[in-house]
N, C-alpha and C positions, 0 to 999 in steps of 0.2 A: 568240264574240260579245263585243264590247267596249261599254262604256257610258261616255259622256263626262260627267264631273262639271261641273255648271254653276256651282257656287260652292264655297267652302271652299279648303283648302290645295292640293287637286289640281285647281283650276279649269282647265278646258280640257284636262286630261289624261285619257286613256282608262284605265279600270280594268276588270278582268276580272269576269265574272259571278260567279266563285268568291269574289272579294273582296267583292262586293256581298252574296253569301250569308253570308259571315262577319260582315259588319256587322249583318245581320238576326238572326243567331244571338246576337250580343252584346246586341242590343236585347231579344230575347226573354228572355235570362237576367236582364237588369237589371230588366225590368218584370214578369216573371212571366207574361206573356201572349204567345202566339205572334204575332210580328210578321213579316209577309212582304210581298213586293211587291204581292200582291193586296189585302191589307188597306189598304196605303197608296193604291193605285189606287182602291179603294172609297171611302176617306175623301176623296180629292181630288175624285172625281166627285160625291159627295154635297155637299161644300162648294161646288163650282162651281154646282150646281143651286140650292142655297140662296141663293147670291149673285146669282142671276139669269141665269146662263149658260143659253142655250137648249139644247134637246136636240140641235139640228143643230150648234151650236158645239161641244158636248161630243163629239159623234160625230167631228167633224174633229180635235179636240184629242187624243182617245184612240185614233184610228185604227180606229174600229168600221166595219164594212161596212154595218151596219143601225142606224138610229136607235133601234129597240126594244131595243137592247143597254143603253140607259140605264135601262130599267124597274127592274132590281134595285137601282139606286142611289137611286131616288126614295123619300125618307122625308119624309112631311109631318108636321111637329110640331104640337102643340096650339096654339102661338102662331100659326102660319101658318094653321091652320084657322079660328081665332077671327078673325084679320084678314080672311080671305076672306069670312066670314059678315058681319062688320061692314061691309065694303066693299059687298057686295051689298045689305044693308039700307039703307045710306046712299043708294045709287043708286035703290032702289025707292021710298024715302020722299022723295026729293028733297032730303035734308039734306046730301048730299055737296057738296064744292066742285067748281065747274066751270071 
């Protein structure tokens, strides 16, 4: 299996899965935490969702067969919870902008 680099010095060139593994091994050694493709996929999915990407869009981007595959990646932070409550309160009290 080959992976095509989208940017950097090897842009457009295929690199082997073994070379990708070596890159992750170096990252793990440098940072002290195991870094792998799954961790990066998890990070990307979480960031997409936080940025407003819908679950259906995420499903298409990551090639999932079922939209519920997004469930483990959904992390609602305190700020998002607070904003949701404030938005609902504004709607119920009529103090929100229309």
